[in-house]
DSSP file (Angstrom, degrees, kcal/mol; ACC not computed):
  #  RESIDUE AA STRUCTURE BP1 BP2  ACC     N-H-->O    O-->H-N    N-H-->O    O-->H-N    TCO  KAPPA ALPHA  PHI   PSI    X-CA   Y-CA   Z-CA
    1    1 A M              0   0    0      0, 0.0    51,-0.2     0, 0.0     3,-0.1   0.000 360.0 360.0 360.0 127.8  -33.2   14.6  -29.4
    2    2 A I        -     0   0    0     49,-2.2     2,-0.3     1,-0.3    50,-0.2   0.878 360.0 -44.8 -90.5 -48.3  -33.8   18.2  -28.6
    3    3 A G  E     -A   51   0A   0     48,-1.8    48,-2.7    13,-0.1    -1,-0.3  -0.933  45.0-160.7-178.7 155.6  -37.1   17.8  -26.7
    4    4 A A  E     -A   50   0A   0     -2,-0.3    11,-1.8    46,-0.2    12,-0.8  -0.994   8.4-172.6-148.1 143.8  -40.5   16.2  -26.7
    5    5 A V  E     -AB  49  14A   0     44,-2.5    44,-2.2    -2,-0.3     2,-0.4  -0.985   5.0-169.0-139.0 148.2  -43.7   17.0  -24.9
    6    6 A Y  E     +AB  48  13A   0      7,-2.1     7,-2.5    -2,-0.3     2,-0.3  -0.995  42.8  61.9-137.1 128.1  -47.1   15.3  -24.5
    7    7 A G  E     -AB  47  12A   0     40,-2.5    40,-2.8    -2,-0.4     5,-0.3  -0.996  60.1 -95.8 159.4-162.4  -50.2   16.9  -23.0
    8    8 A A  E >   - B   0  11A   0      3,-2.7     3,-1.5    -2,-0.3    38,-0.1  -0.773  52.2 -80.2-141.6-179.6  -52.9   19.5  -23.0
    9    9 A E  T 3  S+     0   0    0      1,-0.3     3,-0.1    -2,-0.2    37,-0.1   0.842 127.4  59.1 -57.1 -32.7  -53.6   22.9  -21.4
   10   10 A Q  T 3  S-     0   0    0      1,-0.3    -1,-0.3    31,-0.1     2,-0.2   0.579 127.9 -25.7 -77.1  -9.9  -54.7   21.0  -18.3
   11   11 A G  E <   -B    8   0A   0     -3,-1.5    -3,-2.7    30,-0.1     2,-0.3  -0.670  59.8-173.2 164.6 141.9  -51.4   19.3  -17.9
   12   12 A S  E     -B    7   0A   0     -5,-0.3     2,-0.4    -2,-0.2    -5,-0.3  -0.949  10.9-144.7-145.2 164.7  -48.4   18.1  -19.9
   13   13 A E  E     -B    6   0A   0     -7,-2.5    -7,-2.1    -2,-0.3     2,-0.8  -0.983  22.7-120.4-133.1 143.1  -45.2   16.2  -19.4
   14   14 A D  E     +B    5   0A   0     -2,-0.4    -9,-0.3    -9,-0.2     3,-0.2  -0.765  33.7 175.6 -76.6 114.1  -41.7   16.4  -20.8
   15   15 A V     >  +     0   0    0    -11,-1.8     4,-2.6    -2,-0.8     5,-0.2   0.070  39.1 118.0-111.1  22.3  -41.3   13.0  -22.6
   16   16 A T  H  > S+     0   0    0    -12,-0.8     4,-2.7     1,-0.2     5,-0.2   0.913  76.4  48.9 -56.0 -47.1  -37.9   13.7  -24.1
   17   17 A T  H  > S+     0   0    0      1,-0.2     4,-2.4     2,-0.2    -1,-0.2   0.911 111.2  49.9 -62.5 -43.1  -36.3   10.8  -22.2
   18   18 A T  H  > S+     0   0    0      2,-0.2     4,-2.1     1,-0.2    -1,-0.2   0.932 113.0  46.0 -61.2 -46.8  -39.0    8.3  -23.2
   19   19 A V  H  X S+     0   0    0     -4,-2.6     4,-2.7     1,-0.2     5,-0.2   0.916 111.8  51.7 -64.0 -42.8  -38.8    9.3  -26.8
   20   20 A Q  H  X S+     0   0    0     -4,-2.7     4,-2.9    -5,-0.2    -1,-0.2   0.906 109.4  50.1 -61.1 -41.6  -35.0    9.1  -26.8
   21   21 A E  H  X S+     0   0    0     -4,-2.4     4,-1.3     2,-0.2    -1,-0.2   0.896 110.8  49.5 -64.0 -39.8  -35.1    5.6  -25.2
   22   22 A L  H  <>S+     0   0    0     -4,-2.1     5,-2.4     2,-0.2     3,-0.3   0.940 113.8  45.3 -62.6 -47.2  -37.6    4.5  -27.9
   23   23 A V  H ><5S+     0   0    0     -4,-2.7     3,-1.9     1,-0.2    -2,-0.2   0.912 109.8  54.7 -63.9 -43.1  -35.3    5.8  -30.7
   24   24 A D  H 3<5S+     0   0    0     -4,-2.9    -1,-0.2     1,-0.3    -2,-0.2   0.799 106.0  53.5 -61.0 -28.4  -32.2    4.3  -29.1
   25   25 A S  T 3<5S-     0   0    0     -4,-1.3    -1,-0.3    -3,-0.3    -2,-0.2   0.401 128.5 -97.5 -88.3   3.4  -33.9    0.9  -29.1
   26   26 A G  T < 5S+     0   0    0     -3,-1.9     2,-0.4     1,-0.3    -3,-0.2   0.457  74.2 144.9 100.2   1.6  -34.7    1.2  -32.9
   27   27 A V      < +     0   0    0     -5,-2.4    -1,-0.3    -6,-0.2    -2,-0.1  -0.603  14.0 166.2 -75.6 128.6  -38.3    2.5  -32.8
   28   28 A T        +     0   0    0     -2,-0.4    45,-3.0     1,-0.2     2,-0.5   0.516  62.5  65.7-116.8 -13.2  -39.0    5.0  -35.6
   29   29 A K  E     -D   72   0B   0     43,-0.2     2,-0.5    41,-0.0    43,-0.2  -0.959  65.9-173.3-112.2 121.1  -42.8    5.0  -35.4
   30   30 A I  E     -D   71   0B   0     41,-2.6    41,-2.5    -2,-0.5     2,-0.5  -0.959  13.5-150.4-120.5 122.2  -44.2    6.5  -32.2
   31   31 A T  E     -D   70   0B   0     -2,-0.5     2,-1.2    39,-0.2    39,-0.2  -0.803  16.3-136.6 -91.2 126.0  -47.8    6.5  -31.2
   32   32 A A        +     0   0    0     37,-2.8    36,-4.0    -2,-0.5    37,-0.3  -0.695  55.9 117.8 -85.1  98.8  -48.8    9.4  -29.1
   33   33 A D  S  > S-     0   0    0     -2,-1.2     4,-2.3    34,-0.2     3,-0.4  -0.942  78.1 -95.2-153.0 174.7  -51.1    7.9  -26.4
   34   34 A D  H  > S+     0   0    0     -2,-0.3     4,-2.0     1,-0.2    -1,-0.0   0.761 118.7  60.9 -69.2 -24.3  -51.4    7.3  -22.7
   35   35 A N  H  4 S+     0   0    0      2,-0.2    -1,-0.2     1,-0.2     4,-0.1   0.871 112.5  38.1 -67.2 -36.0  -49.9    3.8  -23.0
   36   36 A T  H  4 S+     0   0    0     -3,-0.4    -2,-0.2    -5,-0.2    -1,-0.2   0.891 137.0  13.2 -80.2 -42.1  -46.7    5.3  -24.4
   37   37 A F  H  < S-     0   0    0     -4,-2.3    -3,-0.2     1,-0.4    -2,-0.2   0.448  99.5-115.3-119.6  -2.7  -46.4    8.5  -22.3
   38   38 A G     <  -     0   0    0     -4,-2.0    -1,-0.4    -5,-0.3    -2,-0.1  -0.375  43.0 -72.8  85.4-177.2  -48.9    8.2  -19.4
   39   39 A D        +     0   0    0      1,-0.1    -1,-0.1    -2,-0.1   -27,-0.1  -0.803  46.7 168.7-124.9  90.5  -51.8   10.5  -18.9
   40   40 A P  S    S+     0   0    0      0, 0.0    -1,-0.1     0, 0.0   -28,-0.1   0.617  82.7  33.0 -76.3 -11.3  -50.9   14.1  -17.8
   41   41 A A  S >  S-     0   0    0      3,-0.2     3,-2.0   -34,-0.0   -30,-0.1  -0.563  83.5-153.4-144.1  74.3  -54.4   15.4  -18.5
   42   42 A P  T 3  S+     0   0    0      0, 0.0     3,-0.1     0, 0.0    -3,-0.0  -0.200  80.2  14.1 -54.2 133.9  -57.1   12.8  -17.8
   43   43 A G  T 3  S+     0   0    0      1,-0.2     2,-0.4     0, 0.0    -4,-0.0   0.486 107.2 102.8  82.2   3.6  -60.2   13.3  -19.8
   44   44 A H  S <  S-     0   0    0     -3,-2.0     2,-0.3   -36,-0.0    -1,-0.2  -0.930  77.9-109.7-122.5 144.4  -58.7   15.8  -22.2
   45   45 A L        -     0   0    0     -2,-0.4     2,-0.2    -3,-0.1    21,-0.0  -0.540  42.6-156.0 -68.1 129.2  -57.4   15.4  -25.8
   46   46 A K        -     0   0    0     -2,-0.3    21,-2.7   -38,-0.1     2,-0.3  -0.676   8.6-148.4-109.6 162.5  -53.7   15.6  -25.8
   47   47 A N  E     -AC   7  66A   0    -40,-2.8   -40,-2.5    19,-0.3     2,-0.4  -0.902   5.6-148.4-126.2 155.9  -51.1   16.6  -28.4
   48   48 A F  E     +AC   6  65A   0     17,-2.9    17,-2.0    -2,-0.3     2,-0.3  -0.968  17.9 172.1-125.1 140.0  -47.5   15.4  -28.9
   49   49 A G  E     +AC   5  64A   0    -44,-2.2   -44,-2.5    -2,-0.4     2,-0.3  -0.995   3.3 179.0-147.3 146.1  -44.6   17.4  -30.3
   50   50 A M  E     -AC   4  63A   0     13,-2.6    13,-2.1    -2,-0.3     2,-0.4  -0.997  15.9-155.4-146.5 149.6  -40.9   16.8  -30.7
   51   51 A L  E     +AC   3  62A   0    -48,-2.7   -49,-2.2    -2,-0.3   -48,-1.8  -0.980  29.3 159.8-120.2 136.7  -37.8   18.5  -32.1
   52   52 A Y  E     - C   0  61A   0      9,-2.4     9,-3.2    -2,-0.4     2,-0.4  -0.965  31.9-132.2-152.7 165.8  -34.8   16.5  -33.2
   53   53 A L  E     -     0   0A   0     -2,-0.3     2,-0.4     7,-0.2     7,-0.1  -0.930  15.0-147.0-119.5 145.6  -31.6   16.4  -35.2
   54   54 A L  E >   - C   0  57A   0      3,-0.5     3,-2.1     5,-0.5     2,-0.1  -0.950  30.7-107.0-111.6 134.8  -30.5   13.7  -37.6
   55   55 A L  T 3  S+     0   0    0     -2,-0.4     0, 0.0     1,-0.3     0, 0.0  -0.363 104.5  10.1 -58.9 131.3  -26.8   12.9  -38.1
   56   56 A G  T 3  S+     0   0    0      1,-0.2    -1,-0.3    -2,-0.1    -3,-0.0   0.438 106.4 103.1  80.9  -0.4  -25.6   14.2  -41.4
   57   57 A V  E <   -C   54   0A   0     -3,-2.1    -3,-0.5     2,-0.1    -1,-0.2  -0.965  70.0-129.4-117.6 121.5  -28.8   16.2  -42.1
   58   58 A P  E     +     0   0A   0      0, 0.0    -3,-0.0     0, 0.0     0, 0.0  -0.360  63.9  25.1 -70.5 147.2  -28.7   19.9  -41.7
   59   59 A G  E    S-     0   0A   0     -2,-0.1    -5,-0.5     2,-0.0     2,-0.3   0.139  87.9 -69.5  91.8 158.2  -31.4   21.7  -39.6
   60   60 A V  E     -     0   0A   0     -7,-0.1     2,-0.3    -9,-0.0    -7,-0.2  -0.669  44.6-148.5 -84.7 138.1  -33.8   20.9  -36.8
   61   61 A K  E     -C   52   0A   0     -9,-3.2    -9,-2.4    -2,-0.3     2,-0.4  -0.798   9.5-160.2-106.0 149.9  -36.7   18.6  -37.6
   62   62 A A  E     -C   51   0A   0     -2,-0.3     2,-0.3   -11,-0.2   -11,-0.2  -0.989   9.7-179.4-133.0 141.5  -40.1   18.8  -36.0
   63   63 A L  E     +C   50   0A   0    -13,-2.1   -13,-2.6    -2,-0.4     2,-0.3  -0.989   8.9 166.4-134.6 145.5  -43.0   16.2  -35.7
   64   64 A S  E     +C   49   0A   0     -2,-0.3     2,-0.3   -15,-0.2   -15,-0.2  -0.989   1.8 157.5-154.2 157.5  -46.4   16.6  -34.0
   65   65 A C  E     -C   48   0A   0    -17,-2.0   -17,-2.9    -2,-0.3     2,-0.2  -0.974  37.8 -94.0-166.2 170.9  -49.7   14.9  -33.8
   66   66 A Q  E >   -C   47   0A   0     -2,-0.3     3,-2.1   -19,-0.2   -34,-0.3  -0.527  60.8 -71.1 -89.3 163.2  -52.8   14.5  -31.8
   67   67 A E  T 3  S+     0   0    0    -21,-2.7   -34,-0.2     1,-0.3    -1,-0.2  -0.251 122.1  26.1 -51.6 134.0  -53.4   11.7  -29.2
   68   68 A G  T 3  S+     0   0    0    -36,-4.0    -1,-0.3     1,-0.4     2,-0.2   0.240  99.9 107.1  92.6 -12.5  -53.9    8.4  -30.9
   69   69 A E    <   -     0   0    0     -3,-2.1   -37,-2.8   -37,-0.3     2,-0.4  -0.508  62.2-130.4 -94.4 166.7  -51.9    9.3  -34.0
   70   70 A T  E     -D   31   0B   0    -39,-0.2     2,-0.3    -2,-0.2   -39,-0.2  -0.945  11.9-160.0-121.4 137.7  -48.5    8.1  -35.0
   71   71 A V  E     -D   30   0B   0    -41,-2.5   -41,-2.6    -2,-0.4     2,-0.4  -0.843   9.8-148.9-109.1 153.7  -45.4   10.0  -36.1
   72   72 A E  E     -D   29   0B   0     -2,-0.3     2,-0.6   -43,-0.2   -43,-0.2  -0.986   7.1-142.4-127.3 128.1  -42.5    8.5  -38.0
   73   73 A I              0   0    0    -45,-3.0   -10,-0.0    -2,-0.4    -2,-0.0  -0.776 360.0 360.0 -86.5 119.6  -38.9    9.6  -37.8
   74   74 A T              0   0    0     -2,-0.6    -1,-0.1   -20,-0.0   -46,-0.0   0.379 360.0 360.0-118.9 360.0  -37.4    9.3  -41.2
């Protein structure tokens, strides 16, 4: 995991540790919502983004979505 962030202009959080813990426990589908990451910008639509590396696959991978959507690490 290189890094992950969840939030809006009004506030955001580094959620890298949370995402890494989910992946380490075998989770490959991550829903970007306040239940997963908390609410760094109450009342505002938030976005999620992450950069990561896969063993044996060249290059950095990126995933992003809006609040309420799900990304899948493949």
